C-alpha positions in Angstrom: 3.5 7.6 11.6 1.3 4.7 11.0 3.1 1.3 11.0 2.6 -0.7 7.9 3.3 -4.4 7.2 2.6 -6.6 4.2 -0.9 -7.1 5.5 -2.0 -3.5 5.5 0.4 -1.8 3.0 -1.7 -1.9 -0.1 -4.9 -0.8 1.7 -3.2 2.1 3.4 -1.3 3.4 0.4 -4.1 3.1 -2.2 -7.2 4.0 -0.3 -8.1 7.4 1.0 -7.9 10.9 -0.4 -4.4 11.8 0.9 -1.0 11.4 -0.8 1.2 9.0 1.2 4.9 9.0 2.3 6.3 5.7 3.5 9.6 5.6 5.4 11.3 2.2 5.1 13.6 1.9 8.1 15.4 -0.6 10.3 15.5 -0.6 14.1 19.3 -1.0 14.0 19.8 1.9 11.5 21.4 5.1 13.0 20.6 7.2 9.9 16.9 6.1 10.3 17.0 7.2 14.0 18.4 10.6 12.8 15.6 11.0 10.1 12.6 9.9 12.2 12.3 13.1 14.2 12.7 15.2 11.0 9.9 13.2 9.3 7.7 13.5 12.4 8.2 17.3 12.4 7.2 17.5 8.7 4.3 15.1 9.4 2.9 17.6 12.0 3.1 20.5 9.4 1.2 18.4 6.8 -1.3 16.7 9.0 -4.6 16.3 7.1 -2.9 16.9 3.8 -0.3 14.1 3.5 -0.3 10.7 5.3 3.0 9.5 6.8 3.7 5.8 7.3 6.6 3.5 8.2 7.7 0.0 7.2 10.4 -1.9 9.2 12.5 -3.7 6.5 13.4 -6.8 8.6 9.7 -7.3 9.4 8.5 -6.8 5.8 11.3 -8.1 3.4 8.9 -8.6 0.4 7.8 -4.9 0.6 11.5 -3.9 1.0 12.3 -5.8 -2.2 9.3 -4.5 -4.1 10.4 -0.9 -3.5 14.2 -1.4 -3.7 14.4 -0.1 -0.1 17.4 -2.2 1.0 19.2 1.1 1.6 17.7 2.7 4.7 16.1 5.1 5.2 14.2 5.0 1.9 11.2 7.2 1.4 8.5 6.1 -1.1 5.7 8.4 -2.4 2.2 7.5 -3.5 -0.8 9.5 -4.8 -4.1 7.8 -5.7 -2.4 4.4 -5.3 0.2 5.4 -7.9 3.9 5.1 -7.0 5.4 8.5 -7.7 9.1 8.0 -6.8 11.5 7.5 -3.9 14.5 9.0 -2.2 17.1 7.6 0.1 19.4 8.6 2.9 19.7 11.5 5.3 18.0 14.5 4.0 17.9 18.0 5.5 14.5 19.0 6.7 14.2 22.0 4.3 15.3 19.9 1.4 12.9 17.1 2.3 10.0 19.5 2.5 10.8 21.1 -0.8 11.0 17.7 -2.5 7.7 16.7 -0.9 6.1 19.8 -2.2 7.4 19.2 -5.7 6.3 15.5 -5.7 2.9 16.3 -4.3 2.1 19.5 -6.2 -1.5 20.6 -5.6 -1.8 18.4 -2.5 
């Protein structure tokens, strides 16, 4: 997953042909540590079709506030620079993948 900060967030989520998933996380968050390998597995399946990124909330508090990501992990979805929605918490890999397919239909 590509690491994003306030400096590169806008560029990385609005440019390029791929839809984007951003995982807001915290280094101290146990639930985030549980979700990261699941997201990395899904990222491998969708390489070249969906871009996966991460934002550390303590490092980027303004982004965290902008996307109401104070509960971690929070996943935020973009296509063509447009915010499509978000989901929070621990999510089973199959459920996560189904939601991803629904959000990014035709991707």
